[in-house]
N, C-alpha and C positions, 0 to 999 in steps of 0.2 A: 540411531533414534530418541534411544530413551537415555543421551543430553543432550539432544534436540529441544525435547517433550522437556526435558527439566528445566533450561535454559530459560521456556519462556512461557515454561509454570511461574516459576521464584522474578521475573522480573515484571507478567503480569501482575502478581501478588504484590512486586513495591508498587504498581502504578494505580493500583484501585485500596489500597491501603491506605488509611486518613491516619494525614500525618501529625504531629506535635500540635504544629501549629500553623494548620490552614489558613494557606488566603480566601480562595475560598471555591467551588465546587461549581462546576456546568455540567449539563448532562446536556445534549446535543440530535438534531437532528444532521448528521450529515452525507455526503455524497461523495461518491469516487470519481472522476473521470478520464482515468486513463488514456494513455500517449498509444495510436493506434489501438483503444480495448474499449469497449462496451462498458456503459453506463452502470456502475453500481450504486446500491441503498446498502448504507449498514444493516442491523439483526436487533432485534429488542434485546438489552436496554439501550437501541441509540449509542452515541459516544460521550463516555463522560472526560472530561475534562476539567480543568483548572485546578486540580492538584499539588499545592506548594507551598511555600514562602516568599515575600518579599526581602528581598537583602537592601533596599534602602530607598526612599520615595518614589525613584524611578527605575528601579529594577528590579525583576522578579524571576523564579526560575517552577517551572510548569513542568507538570507529566500529567499522566492523563489514560484512557488508551479506545481505539475503536472495531469492535468486531463487521466486518465485509462480507455481505456474500460476493465475491469478487466474480462479476459474468464474465471476463474474459481481459487477459495480459497478454502485449507480444512479448520475444525477447530479441536480443541486442547480441552482436560477436558470432552472425551465422551470415553464411553467403548465399544466402535466400531473402527475396524481400516479407518482408510480413506484417503489410500495413492491414491485415486484420488481424486479431490471435487467435496464439498458436495454441494458448495455452490455459485449458476455464472450463467451469467455472468451476471456485473452491471458496470453501471460507478463508478467509483471512485476519490474524489477530495483529495490528499494531500502535507500536506503545512508543509516543515519543517525547522526548527529553529539551525544550527551550527553555531558552536567556529571554528573557522579556523583557523591553522599553516603554514603558508604559506613561503616556502622559493624558488630563483631565481635571477631575474637578468632580465634585457630590452627584454631581448628576450625570453627565458621563469621562467613559474612559474610552485613548486612543491606543490603541497597541500597534508595534515591528514586532515580529516573533522569526528569530534562527534556533537551531539545531538540530538533532542527528533521530535519527527512531533505527527500530528493528522490527523484525515484523515472524510471522509463520504462519504456513497454508497449512490449512488438513484439507484432506479430499480432492486435490488435490489430479487432476486427468489433463492429457494431450486434447486442444479441439480435433479431431484429426479431418477434416473434414477440410479447415485451413488451413493446414497442414501439411495437406498432400495435394492442392493445391499449387501453393506457392514452390515446392518441388516441380509440381510441371514445366508452370514456368522456366523456375530455375538449371530442370536439364535435358527444359526440351522435347518430352517424350510428351505424347501425348494423354497416359493414365499413369496415375501412383500408387500406388500402398507404400504408408509406414506402418513400420517394426523400430520404433524409438522406446526408448527404457528412459531414465531418467532421475534424477537427485532432486529430495527433497529436503532443501539444506533454510538454516535458518538467515532474515536476506537484512540489509543497512542500508541508511542513505540516509540526505543531509536533506534538512525542508524551510522554511520559508515562509513568511505574511504578514498577514494584518487581520484585527479584528478593531470595532465596535461596537462598545457597550450605552447603552443609554439605560443609564437606574432607574429607579421609580422612587425608593427609598433604601434606604442604606441595608436594606437588605436582598432586595432583587433588582436586576436586570433583564434585559435584551442580548441578547448579542448576533450580529453577522462578521462570518472569517474568513478567508482565505487562506489556504495555503495552500504550497506546489513541492512536491517532494520528488526528491532525485535519488532514483537507489534500484539496488536487483539482487538474487540471491543467484547463486549457480544452478545451471540447470544439467550439465556434462550428455545434453543429447544425445547418445547413440542406440546404435543397432542397423538395419536394414531397408533398404527402400526396392522392393517391387514393382516394377511398371517397365513401357519403355513405348516406341512409335513403329512408323509402319516398317526403320529401316534398322532401329535394333531388336528389333521381335519383344518378346517377355523376357526379362535379366529380371536378377537379384544384388544387389550390388554394396556394399556395406559402403557404408554414413555414421563419421561420429566428427561431434560438434563439442569439442572438450571444453573452449571457454562459451561456452553458449550458457547463459542466462538472464535468469524470466525480468523483464521490462520493468520497475517500481516505478516508473513517470505517470505524476499525473495532478493535478488540479479538484484538491478538496475546497466544495464547499458547506460552510457549514450553518445553521439559524438554532441558534439554546440558551435555555433558560439558568442564567449564574445567581446563583444563594453566595449572599458573600457574607462575608467575617469583617467587615470592615466598623 
């Protein structure tokens, strides 16, 4: 746990620290729509993006960070269906590192983005209601109650997206963006399930899903203000 917290603090401090040659700084309202999850909104001060520098007139490197209150996410590598989220709610800190291909002029700019990201969750809990219903269907029981534990580890993945910026002067602009994230973090769901049906009666069975992962897949939409150093 200490190692995980130390790593995310280091990455976050790198993301939020102002670089020596800043390209620009963006503050945005970003919203996350996870696959098989619940709509999630950011926490003040919303999202800080656009920390980076130009490599050429057409290429740039950017980072930043977003603090989300994730309402719920699903899991992968489990034998049961979880079209409803089985993890959440929790707080989430996500830090991307992107290579930007950019075109435009003094009035507007269009960007194509791609790169990777890391994240860490705080206050993570299982959505036992959705999880129990998924287990009922999987086991063909009438009732099920899980007694699961899980790991809370740093996750990672890759992402890509686009952004349009309309500049009103050399120092100020408004951006519209969309990014798609594909990633995950090890869950290692383990424990037991109590329940049954008319044929089995009430039983308690061990259940371990060591390959289970939090599914950090989804679409991020953002509207932001750009403070440019052009």
